[in-house]
N, C-alpha and C positions, 0 to 999 in steps of 0.2 A: 738698486737697492738701499733706503735711506734707512740713516745709525743714529737712530736718538741718543743723548751722549746728556745725562745725567748728573751736574756737579755743578760747581760753584764760578759764579764771574766774579770778579774781584781787583782791585786797583794796588798796585805795589809801590809804593814810594820810599825810596831808595838815598840816603844820606851819606856824605863821608864824612868821619871827626879824624879832622888833620894831626889827628895824636893818638895815643895809647890810652885804651879806659886804667887800666891798673896806673897808670902815673893819678888821677886822680877821683877812683874807686877804693877809699882808705879801706882794710880790712877791719880793724879795729873799728870803726866807724858807720858799719853798718847799719848798723841800728836805728841811727840816724841819716840812715840818707836821702841827701838834698844834690843832686849835682844836672848840672847844665852844659850842653856840648853842642858848639856851634860849630855849625855842620856848612861851610861853603860850598860845596857838588851837594845837587840834590837832581833825583829825576825821578817822573812817575813813569810806569810801568806797567801797561792790561795785559793780564793775568787769570786767575783762577783755573781749576783743572779744566772745569766746560770750555772754558773760550781756549784756553791752551790747547787740548784736544782738536776743536773742532778748525781752528786755524790751520796746523799743517795736514789733518784729514784734505779740508775743501782743498789744500793748493796741491793733494795729491792724487786729485778727483776724484774721489769719495764724494757725500749728499748726506753730512752730518745737518745734524736737528739740535739748536741744543734747548735744554731744557734746567730754568735755572730761577731762581729768584733774584731782586734787584730793589735798590733803595731810591730816593729822590733827586742823588746823584748821579743816576744812570746816563746822563745826556753823550758824553762825551765819550762814552764806551757803544753807548746805541750808536752814533754817526759814524765808527768806526765798524762798525758789523754793518752798516749800508755799503758802505764801500765795497767791502769785502765779500757783498754778498751772499752774507751768512741771517740765513732764516732768523725771525723773531719771534716766530708767530707764537713761542713758548715758554720766552723769557715773561717774568709777569711781575709787575712792580708791586712793591709793597710800601703802602704810604706810609710817609713819618719814619723812616727807617736811611740807613745808609745801607750801599753796596758795601759787603765785606771788603774790609780790606788790610792791610799791613801795613807799616810802619817801620822801616828796618833802617839800623845804624851800624854802620860795618866800621872798625877803626886802622890804622896802619899794619896791625896783625891780622888784621881777616876776621877779627872775632867780632861778634853779630850782636847787639839788642833789638829783640823786637816786637812791636805789641801786635797783637790781629786784634781786629775785630769783625763779628762775623755776620753783627744787621742782620741783613734781608736775607742770607742765605738761613738764618734758623728757622726760617717760614716755607723752607723747600717741600715740606708736606703737601702743602696748598697746592701743589701741581700731582696732575695724575698719568699716568704710562695711555689711562683707558682715551685720553683729550685727542692721543699723537694717531693718526691712522697710516697704513702704507710702512708700518718699520719690519726691516727684517733681520737688527742686530741692534744690541743696546751696550751701553757700559752705565756701573753706578761709582763712580767717579765720588773720591772727599767730597761733604755738602753737610747742610747740617744731620744731625741725630736720627731724628722721628725720618728725616723724608726718606736719607738712605735703604731705613727700614722698610719703609710705604714701600719704594722705589723698586726692592728688589723682590717681595710681594705682589707687586702688580706685573712685573715683567717676567714671573714666573705663572701668575694664573693665566695670562695672557698668552702663555705660549712662547715667550719670542726671547728665545736664547741673548747672554747678556755677561759681559765679563764684568767679573766684583773685581775695584780696585781701594783698598780701603785705602790708601797712604796714608797721609798724617789725621786722618781719621779714627785709625785702626784702636787707638788708644781707649776711644771714645766705648769698645762694645767686650764682654767677657768672654770667652770660652764656646761658650753653649750659643752664644746669639752667632759671634762669626763662623760657628760650625752652622748657624741657621741661615745666614747668607751664601756660604759653600753651599749647601744641600741643595740649597736653588738655582745656584749660576752655572753656567756653562761651562765658565772660563775662570780664570784667577789670576792677577799679574801682583807683584808684590818688588817692591826688594829686597836685599837681603838683608838687611835690619827688623823688614817686616818680616818679612819669610820667618825670621830666629823666634821673632814675636807672635804668630801664628803658632807657632810650633809649642811654644812656651804657654802658651792659656788654650790651646786645646786639647794638650796632650797629645798630637798624633804628629810621626812625623812629614817631612814635606812628600815623601813616596805615600805614603797612608791615603795625607789628602788628595795627592795627586787623583788617585782610582775615584776621587768622588766627582770629579770633573771632567770635562775632553781633552784640558790642557791645563797646568800651572805656572805658570812662569815666571820667573824668579831674577833679575836685574841686579846684571854687578858689577855697574861701573864700567870701568878700564878695562874691568877683566872679562866683561863681555856678558850672556847670560844666559839659563839653564830653562830649557823648554822642557818640563816634565811630562809624558803621558804615559796612563797604566803605570802608574812609577817607575816610567824608565827616562833616562834623560838626555836630552839631544843639547850637544855644546852647541852656542851660536858665537862667535866672534865677534869682540869689539873691533869698530872701523877708526884707524888713526884719523884725528879730526883734525882741518888745517892749522887751527889753534888752539887752546884752553882760556875761555875766557871767561864764562857763567855757567856754571850747569843747570841754574833754574829753568826750570820749565821742561828739564833734559828725557822724565821719565812722561812725563806727558803725549811729547814725540813720539819717545818709542809706542805707546800705548796707540797715538794715531795710526804708527805704521800693522800694529795689531788688530788695528778694526779690520785697515785695509784688506789685510791678508785674507782674512775668518771671512771678512764676503765674497772677495774675488774668489775663494775656494783652493788657495795658494797652498803648497806644503808648511807643511811647519819650517825647515829647515831652510826653505823663500821666507816667509814672514819673520820669523826672525831674525833675520840677515836685511830684509828690510827696517825692521824696527830698530833697529841698531843704526843701520845708516845716519836714519832722521837724526834721533840723536845724537849724533855725531855728528851731524851739519846745524843743529840747532847749540851745540858745546861753542862754536866758536862766535856765537855773536851773542850783547847782552841784548838782558832782557827774555819771558819766554815766547814775546809774538813778533820777533825782530828778524828771524832769519827767514829766508828765501829761496826759493826753487820750483822748477818746473818737471811735471814726468820726463823730458826727455835730458835733465842735467841729473834724474834718479836714475834714469838709464843708462846713462853714461859713467854717473860715481858707483852706482852698482857691478857694473862689471871691469871698474876698474879695481874697487876691494875685491870684487869676488871670482874676474875671470869670467863670465855668465850673465845676461840677462836675466832682470828678475819678472819679466813677464813677455 
């Protein structure tokens, strides 16, 4: 069963400033701020929610299709997609635009200054669910505002079950719009902060929201996660990582586990634990797409963590 992943493809440029922002940004001079930071360490990572989710799902043995929009600078990412054998059939090039990208500068206190350019992501509505055949499951991940709304509507109209994953796109929508997403979706996935914002904007509790879908998943970092079905919570333990290096992309790895579990009809305790394990594997590597594993690795690590096989 093919899984259609609607979301962003992006570059993440990460720079490290070998000092402290507080020593260079004077509070009483904010109104005339003009600061430059020397960043001798810099790396460029492949990212974006759709790319990240597809990366982990492919290694897990799933069959992901990416639906995204990219700009004129997409070629390095396209080459990577070819190497990973990820289909680009529904990756649309938007001429005279840049691929979405984040520029992140971090200081020695782990403070960050980030600039995000959405670029071609703002044209995600040019893609349509009806253009794809033989899809059994989908996900609407963070993307352009209009595109997210359109894809949720088109999934629902086509009768294709999907996960609504608002992520960092959640603040773009009001309570009525969020309820519209949830009423169309079959599943919802959010982290603990996003879950609080969902409740605040919709005026409904997590238990109430969970009754509108088949399952609502709330991740809580090192505390694990909760899967709410009909208002009742199933607690999913976290998996201790080999090391904590970089949380970027952990949520996307987790969602790849959810998609695999749903597609293969695993029960929620198993699906949640599989997703948790993928997040643990990712956090031990820098960047959102540098972790590696095989199905055999997953089976062994799952057994070590939970005392049984995942499949």
